[in-house]
N, C-alpha and C positions, 0 to 999 in steps of 0.2 A: 389361464386365459379365458376360459368360459365364465368364471365368476366375475372377472373384471368387465367383460363385455356385457354380461347380463345387467350388472349394476349400472353401467353407463347407459344402456338402452332404456332402462326404466325412467330416466329423467331426460334423455336426449332424443328420444324417438320422435320423428315427425308426427303431427296430428293428422293422420290420414283417415278418411271417413270409414274405410272398410276395416280399420283396426278397432272400431268401437265394439264393446262387448256384445251388443245386441245384433251385430251383423250376422246374417245367416250364411250357411254354406254356399247358397246360390250367390249371395253378394260377393263372397270371396272368390268364387269361380269366375264371376264376371270381371272382377278386378284383375285377375290373373290373365284372362284373355286380353283385356284392354292394355295391360302394362307390357305386353310383349313388344320389344323394340320401340317403345314409346315412353317419353318422359312422364313421370308421375304427375307433374304439375298440369300437363295437358289432359291427363286421364280424369282427374278429380271432377270437373264439371260434367263430363260425359257420363261418368259412373253415377253421379247423383241424379241426373235426368233419367238415365236408364232404369235405375232402381225405383224411382218414383212411378215410372210408367209400367214397368214389368217387375213387380216385387217377387214373383215366383216364376219358375220355369214355364208353367202352363199358360201364364199370361202372355209370354213371348211366343210360345208355340201356337197360340190361337191366331196370331198375326201372319200375314204373308211374309215370306222371307225378305221381300223388298223393303218392308218397313224397318227391319233390322239394319239393312244396308243404309237406308235413308237416315236413321237415327245415329249411325256410326259417324256421320258427318265427315270431318277431315282428320280422323284419328290415324289414317294410313292403313295400308294392307287390308282393304275392306273384305277380303275373303274371310278374315276372322269373324266378321259379323254373320256371314252365312254359316260358318262352322258353329258359332255360338247358338244360332237359331236351331240348327239341326240337333245340337246337343240338348237344347231345351225340349225339343220334341221327344227325344229319346228318354230324357229324365222323366218327363210327364207320363210317357206311355209304359216305360219299363220299370220305373222305380217309384211310382205313386207320387210324383211331383216332389220327391226328396232327392237331393244330390247324394249319391252313394258315398260311403266313407272308405270303402275298400279300394286300394290302388288299382287292382286288376279291373274292377268294375268301372273306375274312372277312365282307365286307358281304353276301354271299349267304347267310350263316347267319342263322337266326332270332334276333331280338332284338339284333342288332349294328348299330349306326349308325356314322357316320363317326368320332366320337370314339373309341369302343371299338376299331374296326378299326385305327386309327392307333396307339392305345396298345399293343395286343397286338403289332403289327408292330415297334414301337420297343422295348418293354420285354422282349419275349420273344425277338425275333430280331435286334435291333440295327439295324434299318433306320432311315433318316433321314427322318423326317416331323415336322411341327409337331404337338405334342399340347397342346391348349388346353382347360383346364377353367375353372371359375369362379375358382379361385385364381390360375391363370396370367393370366387376363384382368385381374384386379385388379392384379397386379404390373406388368403392361405398362402399364395405364392410368396408374398412379402414376409408375413409374420412367421411362417413355418419354414419355408424353403430358402428365404433370403434372396429371392429373385425380384427384379424390378417389375415384371409383368408375368401373367399366367401362361401365355402362349395359347395353343389350340386346345379345345376341350378334350379330355381323355377320361377313361374309366377310373383312373387313379384319383380324380377329383372327388368322387363319392367316397372312396376309401379314406382320403384325407379328412373329409368332413365327419365321417363316421367316427374316426379316432378322436375327434375333438368334442363330440356330443356328450353332454352330461347324461348320467344314467336315469335321472328323474325325468318323467315325461314332460311335465310343464316346463322345467328348465331347458330341456332339449328344444322345445318349440320356440321359446324365447331366444335361445342362442342362435337358432337358424335365422330368425328375424334380425337379431342384433348384428350378425356377420354381414348380412345384406346391407343393413343400414349404415354400418361403418364404411363399407366400400362405396356406397352411394353418396355419402355426405362428408366423410373425412379422408379415407384412404382412396382418394379419387385417382383416375388414371394420369391426368396431366399435372395436377397441382395438389399433391397430398398435404393435408394439414397435420403434420406429424406432432406439432406442439399440442394439438387438441386430442390426440389419440389416447384412449384409455389403456392400450396395450403396448405403448411405445417402448417401455422398458423390456418387453418380452419379444420385440420384433427382431428377427434375424437379419432382415434387410437393413434396418437402421443400425444394428450392431456391427454390420460389416462395412458401414460407411456409405450406404446407398450406391452399390455398384451398378453400372449400366450393363447388367447381365441378362437382359430379357431374352427369352427363347423366341423361336419363330412366331411371328405375329400373324393374325388373321389378315387375309388380303383386304385392302381398303375398298370400300364400296364405291362404285362409280358415282360421279357427280349427278345430283338430281336435276339440275338445270339442263334442259334440252334432252332429257332422257325419255325413254318409253314410259317409265313410271310417271313422269310429269304429264305426258300426253294422256295416259289412262286416268290420272287424277282429274284432268280438265273435263273429260267425258263424264266421269262419275259425278262431278260437281253439277254439270248440266242436268243430268238425269235426276239427281236428288232434288233439285230446285223446280223441276218441271211438274206441272199439275197433271199432265197426262203423258201419252206416248210422244216420242220425239222422232222427227225425220232423220234418217241416217246422215243426210247431208249436213244437218245442224251439228251432229256429233263430230263429224270429221272436221268441220270448220272450227269447233271448239278445241279439238286436239291440236290444230295447226296454229291457233291464235297465239300471237306474241312470241313466236319462235325466234331465238336470237340469231344474230349474224356473227361471222368470224370463225376461225379455225376451231376454236374450242367447242363450237356447237355444230360440228359436222353431222352428228347423228340427228340433231334436231332439224337440220335442213333436208334430211332424207325424205324424199317425196312420198315414200311408202309408209312412213312412220304413223300418220293418223289412222290409216286403214289397219296397219299391224296392231296398233293399240286397241282399236275397236274389236278386231277379230279375237284378240286375246281375252278381252273382257267377256265376250260372248262364250268363248271356250271355257272360261272359269265359272260360268253360271252367274256372273254378277249383273249381266244384262240379258234380257230376252228379246229376240227378234220375232215379231208376230205381224203378219199381214203387211210387211214392208216398213214397219215402224219399230222403234226401240222403247223399252220400258224396263224398270226394275223388276226382278222376279216376284 
């Protein structure tokens, strides 16, 4: 399986800018932060702008955190921008402006969890670790276990991937990337392209006749339209576009703008939603209140 996937990846991999040989560990770290819960196509232009402006951690660390939030634009989950700024400060101050290679040192940085730490160690430094994301878990569930979907994340996922990794360091890194790529582009959740799959002949799910035997699924995320997340996004959009501090009344008006009518938007009609959204942004450190006005940190 590993050999077939590696051969496929070498000619079928998407041309992503952070896969270029000259990409630094910092560039790979930024790509991992930006790609969390965000489609790759949306990430590419933001990553290119970010790396042109802040090619090393110390360049970002020298800026105010609000500049990172502003440059994040509409990538979503803007706390990632604050975490990435803090991580840049930590890298500049603790590690001489060089992203550390050690997984434990990476885990000690703000905003970096086990997946991101292993991904940077593997894709930036060539270490041998299992790197398992949602796409990888789907490939393993189908190809190895004959299940339609992976279900909830579990420690077994890392054991499964470790068992598949080639012993060669370079091959192991490529296989990690190839499994992700297969899940993202071929072995997709809703419409898998089994005719294009390089491991179709080895797939247990295909061999079993594609049974609908998916285990428990992750709860579906609430609709964005009319949600607190949408209200928060409207306030952040206002602050990012503002030349200076903003009156809280403007932020509340932005959060309330365009709220839909009807039963499906009951939460959006909640009179307390704009204030709740603003309070949560302040609590998260994404907005600073100073002398009765609001600004980015």
